[in-house]
N, C-alpha and C positions, 0 to 999 in steps of 0.2 A: 416274269414266266420261266426265261431263261436260269435266274438263279433258282428257282427251283427244280428245274430239269438237272442242272448240274448236282444240286444237293442228292437228289435221288440215284443219279450216276454214282456219287462217291460213296453213298451209303449203302450200296449195295455190293452183294459179294457175289460177283462175277457180272453174267451178263443179266440185262433187264428188257424184258420185250418191251415191244411198242404197245401191245394191247394193255399189258398191265399199267405202263406209264399213262397211256389214254384214259385209264378208268378212274386213275388216282388223280389225274389233272384234269378231267373233264373235259378233255379235248379231242378233236379227230387224230387219227395216226398221220393224216396228212398234215395238219399243224404241227405235230412233233418232229415229223420228218424237216419241215423247214425250219424249226429252230435248232435242229442238229445241223443244217447246213450254215445257217448263221453263226453258231458256236464254232464250228470250224473254220470258217473265216476269220475270227478273232482269234484263232492260234489253239483252240482246244483239239486235242488227236482224241476221237470218238471213232471207235472200231464199230461195224455194223455186221452181224452174220445170219443170214435167213434161218428163221425158226428157233434163234436163240435171242435175237435183240440188240441193245447196245451197251457199249461196256469203254468207262473213262479210260484212255491210256495214258493221257499227259494233260496237264495244264500250261498254258504259256506263261513265259516269266512276266507277267503283267499283273500291277497290283491292283485289285477290284474289292470293294468295301465288303461283299458277299464272302470273298474268298479268306480274306483276313479273319473277319468275324467268327467264319464255320471252324467251332472247335474251339473257341478263344476261351470260353468259358471266365472271363472275368466279370467283375461286378460293378467296377467304375470306369476304368480306363478301357477306351475305345469301345464301349456300348454304342456311342454314336460315331462313325466312321466317315469322314468326307475325304474324297480319294479326287485329285485333279492330275491331268497330263503334265500342262506347264502354270506354274505362278510365280509371282516376282519372288516372294519368301513366304513359307509356312507360318514363319513368326508374325507378319503383317494380318495374314487372314486369321489366325486364331487368337490373335490380339482384338481384331474386330467382333469375332465372335462373342470373346469374353465381353467385350463392352455392352455387347447386345443380350448379354444374358443367358448365355449358354450354359449347357448344363456341365458338372464337373465331369472329367475323362473324357471330354469331347476331343477327337485327333481329327488333325490335317495333316495328311500327306501328299506328294506330289512325285511325279517321276522325275521332275527336273524343276530348277530354280533359274530364273534369270538374273535375280537379285540375293542370290544367298547369301547369309552373312553370318560372321561369328561374332567373338568378343570384341570389344574395342574397334569396332568397325570395319573389322577384317574381311574380305571375300570370301566366302565358301564356295567351292568348286563343287558343280552338280551335274555330274555325266547322265545324260537320260539312261535311266532303267538300267543304272549301273550300281545305285545304292541305295539307301532310305534317309529321305528327307521328310522329318515330320515333327509336328508340333503339337503339345497335348496341354489343355487348359486344366487349371487344377485350383480349388478352392480351399486351401488349407486351413485350418483354425490354429495358426502359429502367431506368437509375436513376433514383428520386425526383426528382432536381433536375432531370430533363429531360422532366418530364410537362407542363410549360407548353406546351413545344413541339408535344405531341400537339392543344392547343386550336387554336394556329396552323395546323398542318396541316389541321384539320378546317373552318376557317374558309377557308383556300384551298381546298381541294376544293370546298365548296360554293360559294363564289362561281364558279371555272371551270366548275362544271356548270350555273349560273345563266346564264353569257356564252354556254355553248354549244348551250343550248336555247332563247335568247330574244336579244331585241337589248339587252337590260338588262346594266349595266356596273356591278356593285356596288360601292361602296369598304366596308373593313374598319376599323371602331371598335374600338380595342383594348379587351378581347382577342378578342371574339367575336360581336360583333354586324355584321351585314350590311345596310349602309344604301342607300337609293337617295333622292337629291336631300334627304338630311339625314332622312330617315323612317325607322323600321326596317322591314326587308323582314324581316328571319331572326335568329335567336339560336341559339345553340351553348353548351351546357352539359356538363361535364364532372363525374364521381362517379368516387372510386376506392376499390377496397378494398386495403389492403395489410397486411403483418404484418412489423415490423421496417423493413427496409429494401427488403424483398421485395414487388413487385407482383403481385397475385393476378390482377386484373383492373380496366379500366377502362371504365364505359359513357359513351358518347357520344351525348348527345341533340341533335336539331335539331328546329327549328320553324321551316317556309319559308311564309309567305302566298303562294298562288298564286291562287286565283279569287276571293278574297274581295273585297266592296265596300268602300265606306269605311264604311258603316254597320254593317258586322259586324265592324270591327277597333276596336282601342282608340285614342285620340286619339294621334298621332305615330306610327302604324304605316300602312304600305303594302303592297302586293301586286305579283305580277308583273302581272295582268290590269291594275290601275290604273297601272303604269308604263308598259306596252307597249300598252293598249289592246284587249284580246284575252284570249282563254281561252286556256288552257294543257291538254294532255294530262297527267294527273299522273302515271301510270305513265311516260310517257316522261321527265318531270323526274326522278322516283325513279329510275329506271335510270341515269341521266345522274350523279346524286349518288353512286351506290352505286359506280359504275365510277371515278368520279374520286377518291371515297374509299379505293379499294383502291389505285388507284394512287399517291397520296400517302403513303397508310400505309406501303407497301412501302419506300419512298424514306426514310421517317423511320426504319423498321428497318435499314436499310443505312447509315443515319448520314449522308443527304446532307440535312445542315443547312442549308447555305448556300443550295441551289435554293430550299429552304421558304421559308426567310426572305425572300430577295430576291424570290420569287414574293407574299409576304405584303406586304413593303414597296411593290411595285408599286402594290397596294390601297389603301394604308393611307390613313386619313382622319385619322389620330392625330398622326403623324410630323410634326415641324417645326411644330405647333401649340401656342398656349399652352392649356394645361388646369389642372383643378382635380380633384386625386386624392383620393378617400376611402377610407380601409381602417381596421381596428381599430387601427390607432397613431394615427390621425388625420388631418387633411385637409394637403395640402402643393399649392403652385401653382409653375407654371413651364413650360419647354419640353420637350415631349418629342424628344429629338434622335436616339434610336437604339433598336435591340434589342440586348440581349447576347445572347452565343451560346447561353444555355438559353431565349430566348425571352422574359425580364425586359424590362419598360420601363424605358428610362435617361431620367430627367427632370433637366434642368438649373433650379434654382432661381436667384432672381435673385440671391443672393449668390455663383454660380459653382458652388455646392456640387452634384455629381450623385449623385442619390439612384436606387436599383435597386429595381423595384416586379414582385414574380412576382404580385400579384392587386391588385383595387381597383374603385371605382366611379369613373369619370372623366367629366367634363363639359368640352366645350369651350368655352373662352372667346372671345370676339372682339378 
């Protein structure tokens, strides 16, 4: 019921009377007053003026499913939204739901993670209510050898959403980190469940530092607040990310690979740079010269040999 009350307040042009709400919600004005008090205790700022009614002045900086989905207008991503206060890892929870057969586009987000993780088993710092930490279950009809494109697509979508909601223009470090002035702003992690050559589902996890200060982040990290010198509405940023993710995911399903790789290359901080890449096969050095059609990184070694890498940890060299 509180969700419907908030929706009424958001959709009203100015004040809405208690009597009108009473009629539309089929409840007494006393019950509405009680709900208003409960909403205020949750952080909603609601003005009440005699003979005029109620007006929503401000919403709390808190992730709520109905707040995120209100006006989202996506067809796949975020149609089912699970919001948790604390979780070990949204990746773990989303993977569990994927195994249980949840619908495509299911999103799990949390205000904080006790064991948030990034690539290669690294810890992802998740200061409470200072960022966005979420995972999305996707069921793409793609061959296994093209799934690296999903990571590139996700990075493009996240970068675009950041650009659309701020003055920050992040770069993308292959394959999945968003950087601003060389510091890590966001990370993306993908994990898949497959049988033989058939993909059952993929979980795409994202961590974006939004309103965190320097002392709340690990060394080498940054946030939108630090980059733009202002706080951000996390719900607004989250909605932009989900819309952008759906747009680029549909392009991937339609095999618009060129558009995805072109958008990635425009933001790349890796291409045409000398680097050192380490993976289970060892370490190589060379120049990142291009992306292959499946999203792999092409590296030209000093002897002229071109190596194709689908994953690995890279260090940019001066």
